N, C-alpha and C positions, 0 to 999 in steps of 0.2 A: 834516778834522782841525781842531779849534778853534784859534784864535789864543791867544797867551799871555793876553791880557786876558779873552777869553771863558772860558778855563779857570779863571782866578783868580776871576771873577765867580761861576761855578758852584760852585766849592769854598767860596767865602765864604758863600753861602747855605746849603750843606750844613753848614758849621761852625756857623752861627747856630742851626740846628736842633739840632745836637749840644749847644750851650751851653744851650738850653732844657731838654733832657733832663738834662744835668748839674745845672742849677739845680733841677730837680724832686728829684733825690737829695739835694742840699744842704738843701733845704727840709725834707725828711723827717727828716734827721739833726738839724737845728736844732730842729724842733718836738718831736722825741723828748726833747730835753733839757728843754724846758718841760713836756711832759706828765709826765715822770718826777717833776718837782718839784711838780706840782699836788696829789698826794696828801699830801705833807708840808705844803704850804701850807694845804690844807683842814683838816688835823688841827690845825695851829697856830691857824687862824682859829676853829675850833669851840672849842678849849680857851680862847682869849681871850674869846670871847663868853659862854661858860658862867660866867665870873667877873663878868658884868655883867647884872644884872636890870633890868627896865624901870623900876623905882622909883629906881634909883641911876644911871640913864643920864645922862651929860653928854658933850658933845663932847670935853672935855679928858680925861675918864677913858677914853673910847673910844680916843682917839689914843694914850694911854699903853699900853693893852692891845694895840693893834695894832702895837707897836714890833717884836715878833719876826716878825710877818707881813711887815712892811715890809722888815726886814733880809733875810729869806729871798727875797723878791721881787726885791730889788736884786741879791742874790748870784746868783740863777739867770740873770738877764739878763746879768750880767758873764760868767758861764760860757759862755753862748751866744755872746756877741760874741767871746770868746777862741777858742772852737772855730771860729767863722766866719772869724776872722782867719787861722787855720792853713789852712783850706780855701782861702782866697783867695791865700795865699802859694803853695800848690801850683798853683792855677789860673794865677797869674802865670807860673810856670815853664813850664807846659804851653802857655800862650797865646803866649809869646815864641818857643818852639820851633816852634809851628804857623805863626806868622806868618813866621818865617825860611824854613821849608819852602815856604810858599805863595809867597813873593816870589822865591825862588831856583830853584824847580823848573823853570819854563819858560825860565830864562835859560841861555845858553851858559856854560861853565865859566870863560871869560875874564872874564865879568862877575861871576859868583858870587864870584870871588876878591876882588872889591872890597867884598863885603858887610861891613857894620859891625855888630858885636854890641852888646848892651846888658846892663847888670848887672841880674840878676833881683832882687837885694836892693834896689837903688836904685829900680827900677821899682815894686816892691811898696810900699816905704816912701812913695814919692811919691804913689801911688794912694790909700793910706790917709790921707795928709795933705791930700788934695784932697776937698772936700765934694761930695756928690751930692745933688741935690734940696735944697740949702741947708744940709746938715749933714754933719759927719764921721760915719763909721761908729760910733765910740764915743759920739757925741752922740745918734745915733738909738737906740742901746741904752738910754741913760739916759732918753730921752724916752718910749720905749715902756714901760719899767719904771714911770716916774712916772705915765703915763696909766693903766696897769693898776691901780696902787695907789689912784688917785683913784676909779676905777670900783668897786673893792672897798669902799672907805670909804663912798662915797655909797650903795651898795646896802645896806650894813649900817645906816647911819643911817636910811634909809627903812624898812628892815625893823623896826627898833625903834619908830619913830614909828607904824607901822601895826600894831604888836603881834604881829608874826609870831614863831613859835617859832624857836629857834636853828637847828634842823635845816633849816627852810624857808629861812632866810636863807643858810645855807651852800649849799643846792641852787641858790638864785637866783644865787649867785656862780659856782660851778663848773659847774652843770648836772647832768643825770642820766645815769647809766650807760646807761639805756634809749635815750637820744638820743645816745650816744657823746660826752657832755659838750658837745655843740654848742649846747645851749639855755641855757648860763650866760652871764652878762654878760662874762666874760673871754674868750669865744670871739672877740669882735671884736679882742682884742689878739693872738690867734694869727694872725688874718688880716693884721693890721698887721705882725707879725713876718715872715710869709711874703712880704709885699710888699717889706719892707726887704731880706730875704735875696736875693730874685730881682734886685732893683735893684742890690744890692752886687755880685752876680756879673757882671751886664752892665756895670756901671761899671768893675770891675777889668779885665775882658776888653777893653773899649774903650780904656782908658788904656794897657794893654800894647800893643795894636795900634798906637795912635798913636805910642808911643815907638819901636817898631821901624821904622815908616815914616819918622819924623822923622830917625832916625839914618842912613837910607839915601835921603835926599831926592834924591841925584843919580841914582837909578834911577827915581823916581816923578814924574810930572808932575801928578797930581791924585788925589783920592779920590772914589769914587762911593758914594752912599747906596744901600743895598740893603734893601728891606723886603718882598720877595716871600715872605712866610711863609704866611699863611692869612687866612681871613675875619675873624679877631680883630685883625688888625693895625690900629692906630689910623689915623684919617683924616690927621692931620698927617704921619705917617710914610709913608703911601701916597702923599701928594702929593710927598714928597721922593724916592721910589724912582726910581733912575736919574739923579738930579741929581748934577752934579759940583761939587766944591769945591776950592779951593786947598789944597795939602798942609799948609802951616804957618799960613797966615792964615785958612784956612777961609772965604774969600770965595766967594760964589756965582759959578759960571761959566756964563754963558748963561741965567740965571734970577735971581729975586729972593728966593727962599726962604732965610731965614737958617739957619745951622748950629745955632744955639742951643748946648745942651750936647753935641750930637753924637749919632749913632746908638748905641743901647744905654743912653744917659743922658738922652734927650730928655724923658722923663717916667717916672713910676713904672711898673715892669714892662715897660719898653721892650725889644723883642726885635730891633730893627733892627741892622744891622751896616754896615760900610763895606768896600769893596774897593779896593785900590790900582789905579790906571791906570798901567801901565808906559810908559815912553818908547818910542818906535819905535827900530828898530835904527840909523837915521840919527842920532837924538838921543843914543843911547848910545855912538856912536863912528863910525858910518857906514863910509865906505870905509877908515878906519884899522883896522877889525877885518877884516883881509884874509881870515882863514880861516873866517869865518862861511859856512855852507852856504846854499844858496838857500832850503831849507825853514826854516832858522833865521830868515832875513831875512823870509820870508813870515809866520812866526808872530809876529815882533816888528814888526807893521805899525802898532802904536799905536792901532788902531781900537777904539772903545768898543762893547761888546755892546749890542744893542737891548734895550729894556724888555721884560720878560716877566712874565706872571702866575705865581703859585705853581703852578697847575694845569699850565701849559705847561712850567714848569721841571721838575716831577716827572715829566711824561710822557716826557721825553727822558733821564731817568736810567736807570741799569742796574736790572735786576730785584733785584739784591742791595741796592742803595741804597734802592729802593722798599720792600723788605721791612724794612730797617733803620729806616726812618721810620715806616711804617704797622704793622709787625708782619708776620710771615710769612703768616698766614692772610688778613689784610686786603690785603696786597700781591698775593696770588693772586687775591682777589676783584676787586681793582682792575684787574688785567690780563685776567682771564678771565670775570669775572661781569658785566661791562657796567655797573659802578657808577662814578659820578663822585665827586669828592671831597666834594661837598656832602652826599652820602648817608652819609658816614662819621661825621658829627657831628650833634648836635641843634641847635635854634635858638639855643642859647647858646654854640655853638662847642665843646662838650665832646665828646670822642671817645666814640662808642658802644662798648659792650662787644660781643664776638662774639655773645653770647646775644641782645642787643637788635637787632643787625643781622640775625641769623637770623630773628627774629620779624617784622621789617619786610620783609626781602628773601629769602624762602625760595628763589625761583627762581634768584637769583644764586648762592646757595650750591650749588644743584644743578648749575648750569652750570660752576662752578669745581671740582666734585668734592669738596666739603667736607661 
């Protein structure tokens, strides 16, 4: 039976994976807002450019004609940030609840009764008032909108200088339907928006986690950095995996690697997390907690779980959790087809489809009965 700290470490890694999946859904919803607006933006851009022939082209006239495009571009990013803010408010509520359950589940009821709650509204407001990667969420929205407008403007200017027809300039900006609009200059801004959304999700979750732990500092003696996710985990986060830090001052314990902005906020797209290290039963009350059972005392030994790779972590999870992470068919292949984790993704870390896996590993599918 795992100790309390071992159980918490396992569940923290599983929850970090859940947050990645949740972030994927948020990204889809936020990009859908941008994609729906692209058609209107393209129409307004084409309408503006058709009023400007090469002979009357000046920078000043172009800027005036692009005013409606600029207004729509700013409006759609405002809409995306507002929608993202609502998502993050819900995430704060969910994350505070999860962290409470994570912290109290392995504790005896006498200790759970001492748990301190935090205000969802205050935590969310504080997270939104705290910059990540140097800027507030609202500032990131304004920055991406401004960058996209500069890209549109520069592409139009170059198109007129090179004598391109309006239709071609518009295609250069948005891209082509045949390429799913990924060949236009504004595709880079979708990728930037995706990065900001994912980072905002991890920032919010990390801040909520920190606030719950800070409110219950009497139960926690340290926090441990957890980065055992997969081969795409960054080297700085891999180095910190398993490292302990002070709960409130985040000073390194037994090493020299700085906390920085913390797990989930250490860099763009950071997927690391942290797990609380609970005090031992002696530190929580010792002999004063007379009715603690022997098993409760053994569980609350204060020991820190050993470092483990993602492959080792996944191997000891239940079949249901493996299926939840890999998908039911891949989970069955993992258990019965003799495949290791490296064979489930390409050299860029992207998860292969079942069709791609079948083409590469037909014997494994046969062995698994798929």
